[in-house]
KEVORO-593447 format. One record per residue (C-alpha): x, y, z. Coordinates in steps of 0.2 Angstrom, whole numbers, plus 5000, padded with zeros to 4 digits. Layout:
BEGIN
XYZ;...
//
This chain:
BEGIN
499949995001;500750164995;501250295010;500150425002;498550305002;498950245021;499350445026;497550475020;496850325027;497550375045;497050545044;495250505037;495150365053;495650515066;494350615059;492950485058;493550445076;493450605083;491850645074;491150525090;492050635103;491850815099;490250845095;489750735110;490750845123;490150985116;488350955119;488850885136;489451065138;487751145132;486751015140;487851005159;486250985169;485450855160;487350765157;487450755175;485850705177;486250545166;487550505175;486450515191;485350425182;486650245181;486950265199;488950325198;489550445212;490050635209;488950655193;489550835191;491350785193;490850635179;490150755165;491550875168;493050715165;491950665151;491950855144;493850855143;494250705137;492850725124;493350885118;495250915124;495850745121;494450745106;495550895097;497250835102;496750655093;496250715077;497650845076;498750695079;499550785095;500250645106;499050525098;499550375105;499050435123;497550525118;497050355110;497350265125;496350385134;494650385123;494850205123;494750185143;493550305143;492450215129;492550045136;492050105152;490850225147;489750085136;490049965151;488950115161;487850185148;487450035135;487149885147;486149795136;486149645147;484949755162;483649765150;482049675144;482449565131;481349685119;482249825123;484049755121;484449785102;484749985100;485949975117;486849805113;487249885094;487750025102;488849935116;489749835100;490149985089;491050085104;492049905107;492449925091;492850105092;493850065108;494749915097;495250045083;495950155097;496950025105;497749995088;498150175086;498750185104;500150055096;500550155079;500150325082;499250435071;500350415055;501250545047;500050685043;500050725062;500750855074;501650715082;502650685064;502750855062;503550905079;504650755080;505650815060;505750975069;506550915084;507650815076;508450965063;508851055080;
//
């Protein structure tokens, strides 16, 4: 596979994965009370703190991931966040059978996203990333 094609796909992959996080974090900011209520509804402690953590992860870490800045670290943070958010908020197994379809679909979609993020934790953001640009600048100094 050509490097242009690999770089293009890695960039597109970062953009698409970021679409899952950044808009969700921005909606949590504008609907903070609702986010806190949703976190409270599943019984997690300190829902206000949880909402702030979710916003920071989704917006700040999401933008870092999108730009390819500290991509491996951002991908790992997003993977851990997605894994635990999925366990707590898409627990389809606790629902009646006739209500499981959409939560189960969301659960497995999020687990697939977690898998992609874990791969990017290993391989990084590709050549079209700030990580790559900064590593070239540092090596030329």
